[in-house]
C-alpha positions in Angstrom: -23.8 -18.8 -19.9 -20.6 -18.4 -22.0 -17.3 -20.3 -21.6 -15.6 -16.2 -22.1 -17.8 -15.4 -19.4 -17.7 -18.2 -17.1 -14.4 -16.1 -15.1 -16.8 -13.5 -13.9 -19.0 -15.9 -11.9 -16.4 -18.2 -10.2 -15.3 -15.9 -7.6 -11.7 -15.8 -6.8 -9.8 -17.9 -3.9 -8.2 -16.5 -1.6 -4.3 -17.1 -1.4 -2.3 -18.3 1.6 0.6 -16.9 3.1 0.4 -12.7 1.7 0.0 -11.1 4.6 -0.9 -7.9 7.1 1.7 -6.9 9.9 0.6 -7.9 13.7 0.0 -4.4 14.4 1.7 -0.9 14.6 4.9 -1.7 16.0 5.8 -4.2 13.4 8.3 -1.5 12.2 10.9 -2.7 9.8 12.1 -2.4 5.9 11.2 -6.4 5.3 8.3 -7.2 7.4 8.7 -10.5 9.4 6.7 -13.2 7.2 6.1 -15.2 10.8 4.3 -12.1 12.4 1.6 -11.6 9.5 -1.9 -12.7 9.2 -3.4 -13.0 5.8 -5.2 -9.7 3.8 -8.9 -9.7 3.7 -10.4 -11.8 1.1 -13.3 -10.1 0.0 -10.7 -7.1 0.0 -9.0 -9.0 -2.4 -11.6 -10.6 -4.5 -13.3 -7.7 -5.1 -10.1 -6.0 -6.1 -9.3 -8.5 -8.5 -12.7 -8.9 -10.0 -12.9 -5.2 -10.7 -9.2 -5.5 -12.4 -10.4 -8.7 -14.4 -13.6 -7.1 -15.9 -11.8 -4.3 -17.0 -9.1 -6.4 -19.0 -10.3 -9.6 -20.1 -14.2 -8.4 -20.3 -16.4 -10.9 -22.3 -13.3 -13.0 -23.2 -9.3 -13.3 -24.1 -9.7 -13.7 -28.0 -5.9 -14.1 -27.9 -5.8 -17.3 -25.7 -7.8 -19.0 -27.7 -4.6 -19.4 -29.9 -3.8 -22.1 -27.8 -4.7 -25.1 -28.0 -7.8 -25.9 -25.6 -7.2 -28.1 -22.3 -3.3 -27.3 -22.9 -1.2 -27.7 -19.8 1.7 -25.4 -19.3 3.9 -24.0 -16.4 4.7 -20.2 -15.8 7.6 -18.6 -13.7 7.4 -15.2 -12.2 10.7 -13.4 -12.0 11.5 -9.9 -10.5 14.0 -8.2 -13.0 14.2 -5.6 -9.7 15.5 -5.7 -6.3 12.6 -5.6 -4.4 10.2 -6.0 -1.3 7.4 -8.5 -2.5 4.1 -7.5 -1.8 0.4 -9.0 -3.2 0.9 -12.1 -3.6 -2.9 -13.0 -2.6 -3.9 -10.5 -5.6 -1.7 -12.1 -8.0 -2.7 -15.6 -6.6 -6.2 -14.9 -7.2 -6.0 -13.9 -10.2 -4.5 -17.5 -11.7 -7.1 -19.2 -9.3 -10.0 -17.2 -10.9 -9.6 -18.7 -14.5 -8.2 -22.0 -13.2 -9.6 -23.0 -9.8 -7.2 -26.2 -9.8 -3.5 -24.4 -10.3 -0.8 -24.7 -8.2 1.0 -22.3 -7.1 4.4 -22.4 -5.1 5.8 -19.4 -3.9 9.7 -18.6 -3.1 9.2 -15.4 -1.0 6.3 -14.2 1.1 5.3 -10.5 1.2 7.6 -8.1 3.7 10.7 -10.1 2.0 13.4 -8.7 0.1 13.9 -10.5 -3.1 16.9 -9.7 -5.4 16.9 -8.9 -9.0 16.8 -11.7 -11.3 15.0 -13.8 -8.8 11.9 -16.4 -9.5 8.9 -15.2 -7.4 6.7 -17.9 -8.0 6.0 -21.0 -10.2 2.3 -21.6 -11.2 1.0 -24.9 -13.1 -2.2 -24.9 -15.1 -4.1 -24.5 -17.8 -2.3 -23.0 -20.6 -5.1 -20.7 -21.3 -5.7 -19.6 -18.0 -2.2 -18.6 -17.0 -2.0 -16.3 -20.4 -5.4 -14.8 -19.1 -4.1 -14.1 -15.9 -0.4 -12.7 -16.5 -1.1 -9.2 -16.8 -3.3 -8.8 -14.5 -1.6 -10.8 -11.9 1.9 -9.0 -12.5 0.1 -5.7 -12.2 -0.9 -5.8 -8.9 2.6 -7.4 -7.8 4.2 -4.6 -9.2 2.5 -2.0 -8.2 2.3 -3.3 -4.1 5.7 -4.0 -4.7 6.4 -0.9 -5.6 4.6 0.5 -2.7 6.2 -1.9 0.1 9.5 -1.4 -1.6 9.3 2.6 -1.5 8.4 2.9 2.2 10.9 0.4 3.4 13.6 2.8 1.5 11.9 5.6 4.1 11.7 3.4 7.1 15.5 2.8 6.4 16.7 6.1 6.4 14.5 7.1 9.5 16.0 3.5 11.5 17.0 4.9 15.0 14.9 8.2 15.6 11.4 8.1 16.5 9.7 9.0 13.4 7.1 6.8 12.1 6.4 7.0 8.4 2.9 7.6 7.3 1.5 7.2 4.0 -1.1 9.9 3.0 -4.8 9.3 0.5 -2.6 10.3 -2.4 -3.6 6.6 -3.7 -4.5 4.8 -7.1 -8.6 5.0 -7.5 -10.0 1.6 -6.4 -6.6 0.4 -4.7 -6.6 2.9 -1.2 -6.5 -0.5 1.0 -4.1 -2.3 -1.5 -1.7 0.2 -1.2 -2.0 1.2 2.3 -1.7 -2.9 2.9 1.3 -2.5 1.2 2.9 0.2 3.3 2.5 -1.9 6.2 4.7 -4.6 4.3 6.8 -2.2 3.8 7.0 -1.7 7.2 5.3 2.4 7.6 2.4 3.2 8.9 -1.7 4.3 8.1 -2.6 7.6 8.4 -6.0 7.6 8.1 -8.1 5.2 5.8 -10.4 7.9 4.5 -12.4 10.9 5.0 -14.6 8.9 8.0 -12.0 7.4 10.2 -10.3 10.9 11.7 -10.6 14.7 11.6 -7.9 16.2 9.7 -8.3 20.4 9.6 -6.7 22.0 6.5 -6.4 25.5 5.4 -9.6 25.4 3.9 -11.5 24.0 6.6 -9.8 27.2 8.9 -10.7 29.5 7.1 -14.4 28.5 6.5 -14.7 27.9 10.6 -12.9 31.2 11.1 -10.2 29.9 12.9 -8.0 26.9 14.3 -9.7 27.0 17.4 -12.7 27.6 16.1 -12.9 24.5 13.7 -11.4 22.4 16.4 -14.0 22.9 18.7 -16.5 22.3 16.2 -14.9 19.1 15.1 -14.9 17.9 19.2 -18.6 18.4 19.3 -19.4 16.6 16.1 -17.1 14.2 16.2 -15.6 13.4 19.6 -14.3 9.7 19.7 -12.3 10.6 16.7 -8.8 11.5 16.4 -8.6 15.2 15.4 -5.6 16.5 13.6 -5.1 20.2 12.5 -2.7 21.7 10.1 -0.7 24.5 10.9 1.8 26.9 9.1 3.3 29.1 11.4 4.2 29.1 15.3 0.8 31.3 15.9 -0.9 28.7 14.8 1.1 26.0 16.0 0.2 27.8 20.1 -3.1 28.2 18.6 -3.6 24.1 18.4 -2.1 23.3 21.2 -4.1 25.5 23.2 -7.3 24.4 21.3 -6.5 20.9 22.5 -5.7 18.7 18.6 -4.6 15.6 19.2 -2.1 15.6 16.6 -0.4 18.7 14.8 0.8 18.6 11.4 3.7 21.3 10.7 3.5 22.1 7.1 6.0 23.0 5.3 8.3 23.8 8.2 11.8 24.3 7.3 14.5 22.1 9.4 15.6 24.8 12.0 11.9 25.0 12.4 10.8 21.6 13.2 13.4 21.4 16.1 11.6 24.5 17.8 8.5 23.4 17.5 9.5 20.1 18.8 10.8 22.1 21.8 7.9 24.6 22.4 5.5 21.4 22.2 7.8 19.9 24.8 5.5 16.6 24.2 2.3 17.6 24.7 0.9 16.1 21.8 2.5 14.2 18.5 3.9 16.5 15.6 3.7 15.1 12.2 5.7 16.6 9.2 3.9 16.8 5.7 5.3 18.5 2.6 8.5 18.3 0.4 9.4 15.0 1.9 12.2 13.3 0.0 14.4 10.4 0.6 17.2 12.3 1.0 16.0 15.0 3.8 13.6 12.2 5.7 17.2 11.4 8.2 17.6 15.1 9.1 13.6 15.8 9.5 13.4 12.6 11.9 16.3 14.0 13.6 14.4 17.1 14.6 12.4 14.8 17.3 8.7 14.8 15.3 6.8 11.6 15.8 5.5 11.2 12.8 6.6 12.0 8.7 3.8 11.8 6.2 4.8 10.9 2.6 2.5 10.8 -0.5 5.1 10.0 -2.7 4.8 6.2 -1.0 1.5 5.6 -2.9 1.8 8.5 -5.9 5.0 8.6 -6.8 5.8 5.1 -7.1 8.2 3.0 -10.4 6.5 -0.3 -10.8 8.8 -3.3 -10.0 9.8 -5.1 -13.7 8.5 -8.1 -13.4 8.3 -11.1 -16.0 6.5 -14.3 -17.0 7.2 -17.1 -19.0 5.3 -19.8 -19.7 6.5 -23.3 -21.0 3.4 -25.7 -22.3 3.4 -29.0 -20.6 0.8 -31.2 -22.6 -0.7 -30.3 -25.6 -4.4 -32.5 -26.4 -3.7 -34.9 -29.1 
């Protein structure tokens, strides 16, 4: 095994302290770190391994410019105000290259950090730090962006009954990581994939012949799963109610129509709003009395948090 490929065969060590919300009622813009449990170590390891294979390949040829054995310290800083998320992924990147690296975090996942804040300090092998830098920052900037965007929507609907949901519009390969970030931001997860809930949309309805037929077939095939159906008008809403759907998605309803749908449903079935949800509009939607608001932008339209890392060479071998 060559030195350049050795990192591929060393499992990354999971970080300690990054976290999942304790449960679905942990609704807050910045989740209380004391209520959180660590993310799944295998998930983090898989994500980090895949990312490093893509970035480092056979080895970091530019890191060869640094003296072998040189020691360094580094500071990771956020140029933006943000809700921090992704500590375990970032830490695993550094520990993959230098298992003895010392990492001190100044904030936990779910905490608000001000622009200019130092997020963490890392001490270790200089080559390891520069090789891990970009991938570590990529995880932090993406997951913190998702958590920050989610927190803004959660703040906007605070005091209403509405819960903010994500969607399947995630970065390929990072779905579970981004859904974790949504929870860190105070939001809730919709279905994880196509396997854990039935969501009947217009193409399924067209193929089945009607909402009633689609719901009935879904119930027969998957009696233990949540069955949700999309509706586009009040006739379809009534049909979905009669069919016994577990949740109804109101697609592209106007604000006045949402209030009418809430009144007509009268709490018999939870209602979810989808489509054309912006930060400016989400409060008005929540005030109609709907139960859930699903927003693809939480994971799809995020702007990466601006992060930087600067290193100081602490010890150059003779």
